[in-house]
C-alpha positions in Angstrom: 41.9 -80.4 256.5 39.8 -83.4 257.8 36.8 -82.9 260.0 38.6 -83.5 263.4 41.1 -80.9 262.6 38.1 -78.9 261.5 36.6 -79.5 265.1 39.5 -78.5 267.0 39.7 -75.5 265.0 36.0 -74.5 265.9 35.3 -76.3 269.3 37.3 -74.0 271.3 36.1 -70.7 269.6 32.8 -71.8 270.7 33.6 -73.0 274.1 32.9 -70.4 276.5 30.1 -69.2 274.6 26.8 -69.2 276.4 24.6 -72.3 275.9 26.6 -74.3 273.5 26.4 -78.1 273.1 28.7 -79.6 270.8 27.6 -83.4 270.2 27.6 -86.4 268.0 24.4 -87.2 266.4 24.5 -91.1 264.6 21.5 -90.8 262.8 23.4 -87.6 260.8 26.8 -89.1 261.3 27.9 -85.5 262.0 28.6 -83.4 264.7 25.9 -80.7 265.7 26.9 -77.7 267.8 23.4 -76.3 269.1 21.9 -73.6 271.6 19.1 -74.9 273.4 18.5 -77.7 270.9 18.8 -75.2 268.3 21.4 -75.9 265.7 23.6 -73.3 264.8 26.2 -75.7 263.0 27.2 -79.2 261.6 30.5 -81.0 260.9 30.6 -84.0 258.9 33.5 -85.9 257.2 32.2 -84.0 253.9 30.5 -80.8 255.1 30.6 -77.4 257.6 27.6 -76.4 257.4 26.5 -73.3 259.2 23.4 -70.4 259.2 23.9 -67.2 258.0 21.7 -64.0 256.0 20.4 -64.8 252.8 22.6 -62.3 251.4 25.8 -63.4 252.8 25.0 -66.9 251.6 24.6 -65.7 247.8 27.8 -63.5 248.1 30.0 -66.6 249.6 28.4 -68.7 247.1 29.1 -66.9 244.3 32.6 -66.1 245.3 33.8 -69.5 246.7 33.1 -72.7 244.3 33.5 -74.8 247.8 30.7 -72.8 249.4 27.2 -74.5 248.4 23.4 -74.3 249.3 23.3 -75.9 252.8 23.4 -80.0 252.6 20.1 -81.2 253.5 19.0 -77.7 255.1 17.3 -74.8 254.1 19.2 -73.6 251.0 18.1 -69.8 251.6 19.7 -69.6 255.4 22.2 -72.5 255.4 25.7 -72.9 253.7 28.0 -75.7 253.5 31.8 -75.7 253.2 32.8 -78.7 251.2 35.6 -79.5 253.4 38.1 -81.4 251.4 38.2 -78.2 249.0 37.9 -75.4 251.8 40.4 -72.7 251.0 39.7 -70.4 253.9 41.6 -69.6 256.8 41.1 -70.9 260.6 40.2 -67.6 261.3 37.8 -67.4 258.4 35.9 -70.5 259.6 35.8 -69.5 263.0 34.3 -66.3 262.1 31.8 -68.4 260.0 30.7 -70.1 263.3 30.8 -67.0 265.5 28.3 -65.4 263.0 26.3 -68.3 262.5 25.9 -68.3 266.4 24.9 -64.9 266.7 22.2 -65.6 263.7 20.8 -68.5 266.0 21.0 -66.7 269.6 19.2 -63.4 268.1 16.5 -65.3 267.2 16.1 -66.7 271.1 13.4 -65.2 273.1 14.7 -62.6 276.2 13.9 -65.4 278.6 16.2 -67.8 276.8 18.9 -65.3 276.2 18.6 -64.2 280.2 18.5 -68.1 281.3 21.8 -68.4 279.1 23.6 -65.6 280.2 22.7 -66.6 283.8 23.5 -69.7 283.8 27.0 -68.8 282.0 27.8 -66.9 285.0 
């Protein structure tokens, strides 16, 4: 799977979620997925990086050799999948992205959440 193929899977999965922006960040040479300037995922030519709970991150790293601590991220809260070695299905990748979105969305203030939900309607 290439970076573009991965984006073709992930972008539609979050297209209808409140506040999602996906854009190219040239300094990082990566696509950034965020909510109100808070990143919840990143896709580069080499890695798909996403947020998860520390416990879930440890489980994924232990079970799958292509899942590594988040590349250039807080290693406790972020994992990266080496795209060229990925063995997850499209559905599994999408589930990881949606879980990452939810982790970041939960940390928004009540006011921010309400604003995003109002803007979506």
